[in-house]
Jmol script that loads the backbone (N, CA, C; Angstrom):
load data "model"
ATOM      1  N   MET A   1       0.819  -1.150   0.000  1.00  0.00           N
ATOM      2  CA  MET A   1       0.000   0.000   0.000  1.00  0.00           C
ATOM      3  C   MET A   1       0.882   1.238   0.000  1.00  0.00           C
ATOM      4  N   THR A   2       0.613   2.133  -0.874  1.00  0.00           N
ATOM      5  CA  THR A   2       1.397   3.346  -0.981  1.00  0.00           C
ATOM      6  C   THR A   2       0.506   4.534  -0.669  1.00  0.00           C
ATOM      7  N   SER A   3       1.029   5.434   0.149  1.00  0.00           N
ATOM      8  CA  SER A   3       0.263   6.650   0.427  1.00  0.00           C
ATOM      9  C   SER A   3       1.064   7.835  -0.055  1.00  0.00           C
ATOM     10  N   THR A   4       0.394   8.767  -0.576  1.00  0.00           N
ATOM     11  CA  THR A   4       1.066   9.970  -1.038  1.00  0.00           C
ATOM     12  C   THR A   4       0.795  11.083  -0.049  1.00  0.00           C
ATOM     13  N   VAL A   5       1.833  11.795   0.199  1.00  0.00           N
ATOM     14  CA  VAL A   5       1.714  12.926   1.101  1.00  0.00           C
ATOM     15  C   VAL A   5       1.814  14.182   0.258  1.00  0.00           C
ATOM     16  N   GLY A   6       0.798  14.934   0.287  1.00  0.00           N
ATOM     17  CA  GLY A   6       0.786  16.156  -0.499  1.00  0.00           C
ATOM     18  C   GLY A   6       0.320  17.309   0.350  1.00  0.00           C
ATOM     19  N   PRO A   7       0.162  18.439  -0.263  1.00  0.00           N
ATOM     20  CA  PRO A   7      -0.308  19.593   0.505  1.00  0.00           C
ATOM     21  C   PRO A   7      -1.725  19.357   1.020  1.00  0.00           C
ATOM     22  N   ARG A   8      -1.960  19.873   2.189  1.00  0.00           N
ATOM     23  CA  ARG A   8      -3.281  19.728   2.794  1.00  0.00           C
ATOM     24  C   ARG A   8      -4.248  20.681   2.110  1.00  0.00           C
ATOM     25  N   PRO A   9      -5.445  20.229   1.877  1.00  0.00           N
ATOM     26  CA  PRO A   9      -6.420  21.144   1.281  1.00  0.00           C
ATOM     27  C   PRO A   9      -6.762  22.247   2.268  1.00  0.00           C
ATOM     28  N   PRO A  10      -7.044  23.436   1.768  1.00  0.00           N
ATOM     29  CA  PRO A  10      -7.379  24.532   2.688  1.00  0.00           C
ATOM     30  C   PRO A  10      -8.665  24.220   3.450  1.00  0.00           C
ATOM     31  N   GLN A  11      -8.675  24.655   4.687  1.00  0.00           N
ATOM     32  CA  GLN A  11      -9.860  24.416   5.496  1.00  0.00           C
ATOM     33  C   GLN A  11     -10.991  25.290   4.965  1.00  0.00           C
ATOM     34  N   SER A  12     -12.151  24.698   4.905  1.00  0.00           N
ATOM     35  CA  SER A  12     -13.276  25.446   4.357  1.00  0.00           C
ATOM     36  C   SER A  12     -13.837  26.450   5.360  1.00  0.00           C
ATOM     37  N   LYS A  13     -13.695  26.174   6.635  1.00  0.00           N
ATOM     38  CA  LYS A  13     -14.212  27.087   7.655  1.00  0.00           C
ATOM     39  C   LYS A  13     -13.087  27.486   8.597  1.00  0.00           C
ATOM     40  N   ARG A  14     -13.039  28.721   8.899  1.00  0.00           N
ATOM     41  CA  ARG A  14     -12.090  29.209   9.903  1.00  0.00           C
ATOM     42  C   ARG A  14     -12.847  29.425  11.203  1.00  0.00           C
ATOM     43  N   ILE A  15     -12.193  29.057  12.253  1.00  0.00           N
ATOM     44  CA  ILE A  15     -12.816  29.245  13.558  1.00  0.00           C
ATOM     45  C   ILE A  15     -12.529  30.670  14.013  1.00  0.00           C
ATOM     46  N   ARG A  16     -13.577  31.354  14.373  1.00  0.00           N
ATOM     47  CA  ARG A  16     -13.433  32.726  14.856  1.00  0.00           C
ATOM     48  C   ARG A  16     -13.941  32.812  16.277  1.00  0.00           C
ATOM     49  N   ILE A  17     -13.188  33.488  17.057  1.00  0.00           N
ATOM     50  CA  ILE A  17     -13.616  33.728  18.433  1.00  0.00           C
ATOM     51  C   ILE A  17     -14.055  35.174  18.511  1.00  0.00           C
ATOM     52  N   GLU A  18     -15.298  35.342  18.883  1.00  0.00           N
ATOM     53  CA  GLU A  18     -15.796  36.697  19.047  1.00  0.00           C
ATOM     54  C   GLU A  18     -15.770  37.023  20.532  1.00  0.00           C
ATOM     55  N   ALA A  19     -15.025  38.035  20.861  1.00  0.00           N
ATOM     56  CA  ALA A  19     -14.888  38.409  22.266  1.00  0.00           C
ATOM     57  C   ALA A  19     -15.298  39.864  22.434  1.00  0.00           C
ATOM     58  N   ASP A  20     -15.965  40.102  23.503  1.00  0.00           N
ATOM     59  CA  ASP A  20     -16.359  41.458  23.850  1.00  0.00           C
ATOM     60  C   ASP A  20     -15.119  42.193  24.344  1.00  0.00           C
ATOM     61  N   SER A  21     -14.764  43.278  23.678  1.00  0.00           N
ATOM     62  CA  SER A  21     -13.518  43.972  24.032  1.00  0.00           C
ATOM     63  C   SER A  21     -13.540  44.501  25.463  1.00  0.00           C
ATOM     64  N   GLU A  22     -14.699  44.907  25.954  1.00  0.00           N
ATOM     65  CA  GLU A  22     -14.782  45.378  27.339  1.00  0.00           C
ATOM     66  C   GLU A  22     -14.535  44.240  28.319  1.00  0.00           C
ATOM     67  N   ALA A  23     -15.063  43.058  28.006  1.00  0.00           N
ATOM     68  CA  ALA A  23     -14.854  41.896  28.882  1.00  0.00           C
ATOM     69  C   ALA A  23     -13.385  41.486  28.875  1.00  0.00           C
ATOM     70  N   VAL A  24     -12.760  41.538  27.717  1.00  0.00           N
ATOM     71  CA  VAL A  24     -11.342  41.192  27.623  1.00  0.00           C
ATOM     72  C   VAL A  24     -10.515  42.179  28.440  1.00  0.00           C
ATOM     73  N   GLN A  25     -10.812  43.466  28.311  1.00  0.00           N
ATOM     74  CA  GLN A  25     -10.071  44.484  29.066  1.00  0.00           C
ATOM     75  C   GLN A  25     -10.278  44.291  30.565  1.00  0.00           C
ATOM     76  N   ARG A  26     -11.502  44.021  30.983  1.00  0.00           N
ATOM     77  CA  ARG A  26     -11.781  43.834  32.408  1.00  0.00           C
ATOM     78  C   ARG A  26     -11.057  42.596  32.941  1.00  0.00           C
ATOM     79  N   ASP A  27     -11.098  41.507  32.171  1.00  0.00           N
ATOM     80  CA  ASP A  27     -10.437  40.277  32.618  1.00  0.00           C
ATOM     81  C   ASP A  27      -8.923  40.436  32.674  1.00  0.00           C
ATOM     82  N   LEU A  28      -8.357  41.148  31.707  1.00  0.00           N
ATOM     83  CA  LEU A  28      -6.913  41.400  31.719  1.00  0.00           C
ATOM     84  C   LEU A  28      -6.550  42.280  32.910  1.00  0.00           C
ATOM     85  N   SER A  29      -7.346  43.294  33.166  1.00  0.00           N
ATOM     86  CA  SER A  29      -7.116  44.155  34.329  1.00  0.00           C
ATOM     87  C   SER A  29      -7.189  43.338  35.611  1.00  0.00           C
ATOM     88  N   ARG A  30      -8.168  42.446  35.681  1.00  0.00           N
ATOM     89  CA  ARG A  30      -8.316  41.588  36.857  1.00  0.00           C
ATOM     90  C   ARG A  30      -7.082  40.716  37.055  1.00  0.00           C
ATOM     91  N   LEU A  31      -6.571  40.142  35.978  1.00  0.00           N
ATOM     92  CA  LEU A  31      -5.387  39.286  36.073  1.00  0.00           C
ATOM     93  C   LEU A  31      -4.168  40.074  36.544  1.00  0.00           C
ATOM     94  N   VAL A  32      -3.947  41.244  35.959  1.00  0.00           N
ATOM     95  CA  VAL A  32      -2.789  42.066  36.331  1.00  0.00           C
ATOM     96  C   VAL A  32      -2.899  42.507  37.790  1.00  0.00           C
ATOM     97  N   LEU A  33      -4.081  42.972  38.193  1.00  0.00           N
ATOM     98  CA  LEU A  33      -4.254  43.403  39.581  1.00  0.00           C
ATOM     99  C   LEU A  33      -4.122  42.231  40.555  1.00  0.00           C
ATOM    100  N   THR A  34      -4.535  41.052  40.143  1.00  0.00           N
ATOM    101  CA  THR A  34      -4.362  39.866  40.986  1.00  0.00           C
ATOM    102  C   THR A  34      -2.887  39.580  41.212  1.00  0.00           C
ATOM    103  N   LEU A  35      -2.096  39.661  40.154  1.00  0.00           N
ATOM    104  CA  LEU A  35      -0.647  39.428  40.291  1.00  0.00           C
ATOM    105  C   LEU A  35       0.008  40.490  41.170  1.00  0.00           C
ATOM    106  N   VAL A  36      -0.394  41.742  40.985  1.00  0.00           N
ATOM    107  CA  VAL A  36       0.161  42.820  41.818  1.00  0.00           C
ATOM    108  C   VAL A  36      -0.222  42.606  43.277  1.00  0.00           C
ATOM    109  N   GLU A  37      -1.462  42.208  43.531  1.00  0.00           N
ATOM    110  CA  GLU A  37      -1.904  41.960  44.911  1.00  0.00           C
ATOM    111  C   GLU A  37      -1.159  40.787  45.521  1.00  0.00           C
ATOM    112  N   LEU A  38      -0.935  39.747  44.755  1.00  0.00           N
ATOM    113  CA  LEU A  38      -0.178  38.599  45.253  1.00  0.00           C
ATOM    114  C   LEU A  38       1.237  39.025  45.650  1.00  0.00           C
ATOM    115  N   ILE A  39       1.892  39.777  44.799  1.00  0.00           N
ATOM    116  CA  ILE A  39       3.254  40.251  45.096  1.00  0.00           C
ATOM    117  C   ILE A  39       3.243  41.183  46.300  1.00  0.00           C
ATOM    118  N   ARG A  40       2.238  42.064  46.390  1.00  0.00           N
ATOM    119  CA  ARG A  40       2.137  42.990  47.519  1.00  0.00           C
ATOM    120  C   ARG A  40       2.024  42.216  48.829  1.00  0.00           C
ATOM    121  N   GLN A  41       1.185  41.181  48.846  1.00  0.00           N
ATOM    122  CA  GLN A  41       1.018  40.396  50.065  1.00  0.00           C
ATOM    123  C   GLN A  41       2.297  39.626  50.417  1.00  0.00           C
ATOM    124  N   LEU A  42       2.988  39.108  49.416  1.00  0.00           N
ATOM    125  CA  LEU A  42       4.245  38.402  49.680  1.00  0.00           C
ATOM    126  C   LEU A  42       5.300  39.351  50.261  1.00  0.00           C
ATOM    127  N   VAL A  43       5.404  40.547  49.692  1.00  0.00           N
ATOM    128  CA  VAL A  43       6.369  41.537  50.190  1.00  0.00           C
ATOM    129  C   VAL A  43       6.002  41.952  51.616  1.00  0.00           C
ATOM    130  N   GLU A  44       4.723  42.107  51.864  1.00  0.00           N
ATOM    131  CA  GLU A  44       4.281  42.482  53.212  1.00  0.00           C
ATOM    132  C   GLU A  44       4.650  41.404  54.228  1.00  0.00           C
ATOM    133  N   ARG A  45       4.399  40.144  53.894  1.00  0.00           N
ATOM    134  CA  ARG A  45       4.745  39.050  54.810  1.00  0.00           C
ATOM    135  C   ARG A  45       6.249  38.973  55.039  1.00  0.00           C
ATOM    136  N   GLN A  46       7.007  39.137  53.976  1.00  0.00           N
ATOM    137  CA  GLN A  46       8.467  39.094  54.090  1.00  0.00           C
ATOM    138  C   GLN A  46       8.961  40.249  54.963  1.00  0.00           C
ATOM    139  N   SER A  47       8.371  41.413  54.786  1.00  0.00           N
ATOM    140  CA  SER A  47       8.758  42.578  55.588  1.00  0.00           C
ATOM    141  C   SER A  47       8.475  42.343  57.070  1.00  0.00           C
ATOM    142  N   VAL A  48       7.314  41.798  57.367  1.00  0.00           N
ATOM    143  CA  VAL A  48       6.956  41.514  58.767  1.00  0.00           C
ATOM    144  C   VAL A  48       7.926  40.484  59.349  1.00  0.00           C
ATOM    145  N   ARG A  49       8.235  39.452  58.573  1.00  0.00           N
ATOM    146  CA  ARG A  49       9.173  38.429  59.048  1.00  0.00           C
ATOM    147  C   ARG A  49      10.539  39.042  59.352  1.00  0.00           C
ATOM    148  N   ARG A  50      11.034  39.883  58.440  1.00  0.00           N
ATOM    149  CA  ARG A  50      12.343  40.514  58.660  1.00  0.00           C
ATOM    150  C   ARG A  50      12.297  41.473  59.842  1.00  0.00           C
ATOM    151  N   MET A  51      11.186  42.166  60.020  1.00  0.00           N
ATOM    152  CA  MET A  51      11.058  43.096  61.140  1.00  0.00           C
ATOM    153  C   MET A  51      11.068  42.318  62.458  1.00  0.00           C
ATOM    154  N   GLU A  52      10.324  41.211  62.512  1.00  0.00           N
ATOM    155  CA  GLU A  52      10.273  40.400  63.732  1.00  0.00           C
ATOM    156  C   GLU A  52      11.625  39.781  64.064  1.00  0.00           C
ATOM    157  N   GLN A  53      12.432  39.498  63.048  1.00  0.00           N
ATOM    158  CA  GLN A  53      13.764  38.931  63.286  1.00  0.00           C
ATOM    159  C   GLN A  53      14.785  40.007  63.633  1.00  0.00           C
ATOM    160  N   GLY A  54      14.406  41.262  63.538  1.00  0.00           N
ATOM    161  CA  GLY A  54      15.323  42.348  63.861  1.00  0.00           C
ATOM    162  C   GLY A  54      16.299  42.660  62.741  1.00  0.00           C
ATOM    163  N   ASP A  55      15.982  42.272  61.515  1.00  0.00           N
ATOM    164  CA  ASP A  55      16.874  42.506  60.378  1.00  0.00           C
ATOM    165  C   ASP A  55      16.784  43.917  59.807  1.00  0.00           C
ATOM    166  N   LEU A  56      15.812  44.705  60.262  1.00  0.00           N
ATOM    167  CA  LEU A  56      15.582  46.027  59.683  1.00  0.00           C
ATOM    168  C   LEU A  56      15.815  47.125  60.715  1.00  0.00           C
ATOM    169  N   SER A  57      16.341  48.226  60.233  1.00  0.00           N
ATOM    170  CA  SER A  57      16.501  49.390  61.112  1.00  0.00           C
ATOM    171  C   SER A  57      15.142  50.084  61.245  1.00  0.00           C
ATOM    172  N   ASP A  58      15.051  51.009  62.203  1.00  0.00           N
ATOM    173  CA  ASP A  58      13.808  51.761  62.387  1.00  0.00           C
ATOM    174  C   ASP A  58      13.440  52.537  61.128  1.00  0.00           C
ATOM    175  N   GLU A  59      14.446  53.088  60.456  1.00  0.00           N
ATOM    176  CA  GLU A  59      14.205  53.851  59.229  1.00  0.00           C
ATOM    177  C   GLU A  59      13.674  52.941  58.118  1.00  0.00           C
ATOM    178  N   GLN A  60      14.219  51.746  58.013  1.00  0.00           N
ATOM    179  CA  GLN A  60      13.749  50.805  57.003  1.00  0.00           C
ATOM    180  C   GLN A  60      12.321  50.343  57.290  1.00  0.00           C
ATOM    181  N   ILE A  61      12.028  50.139  58.558  1.00  0.00           N
ATOM    182  CA  ILE A  61      10.670  49.739  58.942  1.00  0.00           C
ATOM    183  C   ILE A  61       9.683  50.839  58.582  1.00  0.00           C
ATOM    184  N   GLU A  62      10.049  52.057  58.875  1.00  0.00           N
ATOM    185  CA  GLU A  62       9.183  53.201  58.563  1.00  0.00           C
ATOM    186  C   GLU A  62       8.975  53.327  57.050  1.00  0.00           C
ATOM    187  N   ALA A  63      10.042  53.210  56.282  1.00  0.00           N
ATOM    188  CA  ALA A  63       9.948  53.315  54.825  1.00  0.00           C
ATOM    189  C   ALA A  63       9.086  52.195  54.240  1.00  0.00           C
ATOM    190  N   LEU A  64       9.273  50.984  54.736  1.00  0.00           N
ATOM    191  CA  LEU A  64       8.467  49.859  54.271  1.00  0.00           C
ATOM    192  C   LEU A  64       6.998  50.056  54.614  1.00  0.00           C
ATOM    193  N   GLY A  65       6.738  50.510  55.808  1.00  0.00           N
ATOM    194  CA  GLY A  65       5.350  50.743  56.229  1.00  0.00           C
ATOM    195  C   GLY A  65       4.651  51.751  55.339  1.00  0.00           C
ATOM    196  N   VAL A  66       5.314  52.861  55.078  1.00  0.00           N
ATOM    197  CA  VAL A  66       4.737  53.906  54.223  1.00  0.00           C
ATOM    198  C   VAL A  66       4.527  53.373  52.804  1.00  0.00           C
ATOM    199  N   THR A  67       5.511  52.679  52.285  1.00  0.00           N
ATOM    200  CA  THR A  67       5.426  52.134  50.926  1.00  0.00           C
ATOM    201  C   THR A  67       4.280  51.138  50.811  1.00  0.00           C
ATOM    202  N   LEU A  68       4.161  50.240  51.772  1.00  0.00           N
ATOM    203  CA  LEU A  68       3.089  49.244  51.726  1.00  0.00           C
ATOM    204  C   LEU A  68       1.714  49.886  51.880  1.00  0.00           C
ATOM    205  N   MET A  69       1.600  50.923  52.690  1.00  0.00           N
ATOM    206  CA  MET A  69       0.325  51.635  52.824  1.00  0.00           C
ATOM    207  C   MET A  69      -0.047  52.320  51.511  1.00  0.00           C
ATOM    208  N   ARG A  70       0.916  52.948  50.870  1.00  0.00           N
ATOM    209  CA  ARG A  70       0.643  53.608  49.585  1.00  0.00           C
ATOM    210  C   ARG A  70       0.255  52.604  48.512  1.00  0.00           C
ATOM    211  N   LEU A  71       0.917  51.474  48.491  1.00  0.00           N
ATOM    212  CA  LEU A  71       0.594  50.449  47.512  1.00  0.00           C
ATOM    213  C   LEU A  71      -0.814  49.898  47.745  1.00  0.00           C
ATOM    214  N   GLU A  72      -1.173  49.709  49.009  1.00  0.00           N
ATOM    215  CA  GLU A  72      -2.528  49.236  49.314  1.00  0.00           C
ATOM    216  C   GLU A  72      -3.573  50.259  48.877  1.00  0.00           C
ATOM    217  N   GLU A  73      -3.297  51.544  49.101  1.00  0.00           N
ATOM    218  CA  GLU A  73      -4.213  52.598  48.665  1.00  0.00           C
ATOM    219  C   GLU A  73      -4.329  52.618  47.144  1.00  0.00           C
ATOM    220  N   ALA A  74      -3.212  52.451  46.454  1.00  0.00           N
ATOM    221  CA  ALA A  74      -3.232  52.430  44.992  1.00  0.00           C
ATOM    222  C   ALA A  74      -4.034  51.239  44.478  1.00  0.00           C
ATOM    223  N   MET A  75      -3.889  50.092  45.130  1.00  0.00           N
ATOM    224  CA  MET A  75      -4.655  48.911  44.733  1.00  0.00           C
ATOM    225  C   MET A  75      -6.155  49.148  44.929  1.00  0.00           C
ATOM    226  N   THR A  76      -6.524  49.796  46.017  1.00  0.00           N
ATOM    227  CA  THR A  76      -7.935  50.102  46.269  1.00  0.00           C
ATOM    228  C   THR A  76      -8.477  51.015  45.182  1.00  0.00           C
ATOM    229  N   GLU A  77      -7.706  52.038  44.816  1.00  0.00           N
ATOM    230  CA  GLU A  77      -8.131  52.968  43.765  1.00  0.00           C
ATOM    231  C   GLU A  77      -8.264  52.260  42.415  1.00  0.00           C
ATOM    232  N   LEU A  78      -7.313  51.383  42.099  1.00  0.00           N
ATOM    233  CA  LEU A  78      -7.379  50.661  40.828  1.00  0.00           C
ATOM    234  C   LEU A  78      -8.568  49.704  40.797  1.00  0.00           C
ATOM    235  N   CYS A  79      -8.827  49.041  41.901  1.00  0.00           N
ATOM    236  CA  CYS A  79      -9.995  48.150  41.956  1.00  0.00           C
ATOM    237  C   CYS A  79     -11.281  48.942  41.738  1.00  0.00           C
ATOM    238  N   GLU A  80     -11.373  50.109  42.346  1.00  0.00           N
ATOM    239  CA  GLU A  80     -12.551  50.957  42.146  1.00  0.00           C
ATOM    240  C   GLU A  80     -12.659  51.398  40.689  1.00  0.00           C
ATOM    241  N   ARG A  81     -11.540  51.767  40.102  1.00  0.00           N
ATOM    242  CA  ARG A  81     -11.525  52.235  38.711  1.00  0.00           C
ATOM    243  C   ARG A  81     -12.014  51.153  37.753  1.00  0.00           C
ATOM    244  N   PHE A  82     -11.627  49.911  37.994  1.00  0.00           N
ATOM    245  CA  PHE A  82     -12.015  48.805  37.118  1.00  0.00           C
ATOM    246  C   PHE A  82     -13.237  48.044  37.643  1.00  0.00           C
ATOM    247  N   GLU A  83     -13.878  48.623  38.678  1.00  0.00           N
ATOM    248  CA  GLU A  83     -15.084  48.048  39.260  1.00  0.00           C
ATOM    249  C   GLU A  83     -14.864  46.599  39.707  1.00  0.00           C
ATOM    250  N   LEU A  84     -13.780  46.399  40.438  1.00  0.00           N
ATOM    251  CA  LEU A  84     -13.441  45.089  40.979  1.00  0.00           C
ATOM    252  C   LEU A  84     -13.425  45.164  42.498  1.00  0.00           C
ATOM    253  N   SER A  85     -13.848  44.101  43.133  1.00  0.00           N
ATOM    254  CA  SER A  85     -13.756  44.033  44.581  1.00  0.00           C
ATOM    255  C   SER A  85     -12.526  43.197  44.927  1.00  0.00           C
ATOM    256  N   PRO A  86     -12.032  43.298  46.145  1.00  0.00           N
ATOM    257  CA  PRO A  86     -10.889  42.459  46.526  1.00  0.00           C
ATOM    258  C   PRO A  86     -11.157  40.967  46.316  1.00  0.00           C
ATOM    259  N   SER A  87     -12.393  40.550  46.503  1.00  0.00           N
ATOM    260  CA  SER A  87     -12.696  39.122  46.301  1.00  0.00           C
ATOM    261  C   SER A  87     -12.607  38.735  44.822  1.00  0.00           C
ATOM    262  N   ASP A  88     -12.792  39.696  43.906  1.00  0.00           N
ATOM    263  CA  ASP A  88     -12.633  39.413  42.474  1.00  0.00           C
ATOM    264  C   ASP A  88     -11.195  39.051  42.127  1.00  0.00           C
ATOM    265  N   LEU A  89     -10.246  39.498  42.938  1.00  0.00           N
ATOM    266  CA  LEU A  89      -8.835  39.249  42.670  1.00  0.00           C
ATOM    267  C   LEU A  89      -8.372  37.886  43.180  1.00  0.00           C
ATOM    268  N   ASN A  90      -9.198  37.249  43.983  1.00  0.00           N
ATOM    269  CA  ASN A  90      -8.808  35.973  44.583  1.00  0.00           C
ATOM    270  C   ASN A  90      -9.264  34.834  43.683  1.00  0.00           C
ATOM    271  N   LEU A  91      -8.388  34.431  42.761  1.00  0.00           N
ATOM    272  CA  LEU A  91      -8.729  33.413  41.784  1.00  0.00           C
ATOM    273  C   LEU A  91      -8.934  32.055  42.449  1.00  0.00           C
ATOM    274  N   ASP A  92      -9.958  31.342  41.989  1.00  0.00           N
ATOM    275  CA  ASP A  92     -10.231  29.999  42.489  1.00  0.00           C
ATOM    276  C   ASP A  92      -9.401  29.018  41.676  1.00  0.00           C
ATOM    277  N   LEU A  93      -8.529  28.287  42.339  1.00  0.00           N
ATOM    278  CA  LEU A  93      -7.646  27.334  41.672  1.00  0.00           C
ATOM    279  C   LEU A  93      -8.170  25.900  41.774  1.00  0.00           C
ATOM    280  N   GLY A  94      -9.471  25.765  41.942  1.00  0.00           N
ATOM    281  CA  GLY A  94     -10.073  24.441  42.000  1.00  0.00           C
ATOM    282  C   GLY A  94      -9.684  23.705  43.272  1.00  0.00           C
ATOM    283  N   PRO A  95      -9.180  22.475  43.112  1.00  0.00           N
ATOM    284  CA  PRO A  95      -8.853  21.671  44.294  1.00  0.00           C
ATOM    285  C   PRO A  95      -7.729  22.257  45.139  1.00  0.00           C
ATOM    286  N   LEU A  96      -6.954  23.196  44.590  1.00  0.00           N
ATOM    287  CA  LEU A  96      -5.876  23.818  45.357  1.00  0.00           C
ATOM    288  C   LEU A  96      -6.377  24.915  46.271  1.00  0.00           C
ATOM    289  N   GLY A  97      -7.607  25.350  46.076  1.00  0.00           N
ATOM    290  CA  GLY A  97      -8.153  26.438  46.878  1.00  0.00           C
ATOM    291  C   GLY A  97      -8.029  27.760  46.128  1.00  0.00           C
ATOM    292  N   THR A  98      -7.936  28.836  46.874  1.00  0.00           N
ATOM    293  CA  THR A  98      -7.827  30.158  46.259  1.00  0.00           C
ATOM    294  C   THR A  98      -6.363  30.605  46.214  1.00  0.00           C
ATOM    295  N   LEU A  99      -6.099  31.522  45.300  1.00  0.00           N
ATOM    296  CA  LEU A  99      -4.724  32.006  45.127  1.00  0.00           C
ATOM    297  C   LEU A  99      -4.266  32.808  46.342  1.00  0.00           C
ATOM    298  N   LEU A 100      -5.128  33.691  46.812  1.00  0.00           N
ATOM    299  CA  LEU A 100      -4.783  34.554  47.944  1.00  0.00           C
ATOM    300  C   LEU A 100      -5.453  34.036  49.204  1.00  0.00           C
ATOM    301  N   PRO A 101      -4.811  34.215  50.353  1.00  0.00           N
ATOM    302  CA  PRO A 101      -5.466  33.796  51.591  1.00  0.00           C
ATOM    303  C   PRO A 101      -6.719  34.639  51.814  1.00  0.00           C
ATOM    304  N   ARG A 102      -7.734  34.027  52.368  1.00  0.00           N
ATOM    305  CA  ARG A 102      -8.971  34.764  52.647  1.00  0.00           C
ATOM    306  C   ARG A 102      -8.777  35.566  53.902  1.00  0.00           C
ATOM    307  N   SER A 103      -9.220  36.837  53.830  1.00  0.00           N
ATOM    308  CA  SER A 103      -9.024  37.698  55.001  1.00  0.00           C
ATOM    309  C   SER A 103     -10.284  37.817  55.805  1.00  0.00           C
TER     310      SER A 103
END
end "model"
wireframe off; spacefill off
backbone 0.3
color backbone group
C-alpha cells in the first residue's frame, strides 16, 4: 500500500472567536491586579518576618510601612476604577483552593 503525502487542502471554515472587548479588558485588568496583589502580600509578609527577626533598622521599617500603605491605597483605587472588589482578585484554583489567603 502506498500513500502519497501532499499539501493539505485549505480548510473550508475558519474558527473565529468573538470576544467582547470590554470583557477582555476587564479580565486582563483583573489578572494584572491579581498578580500585583499577590506580590504585595508576599512583600508584606516578608517585611513583617524581617522586622520580627530584627533585620531592619527603624528607618527601614518606617519606609516599608509607608510604601506598603501607599501600595494598598493604589490597589484600592485601581480596583474601584475597574469596578473590581478584593474578592474578584482571589482566583479559584479548583482543588488547590484560592490564590490569595482569605481575610
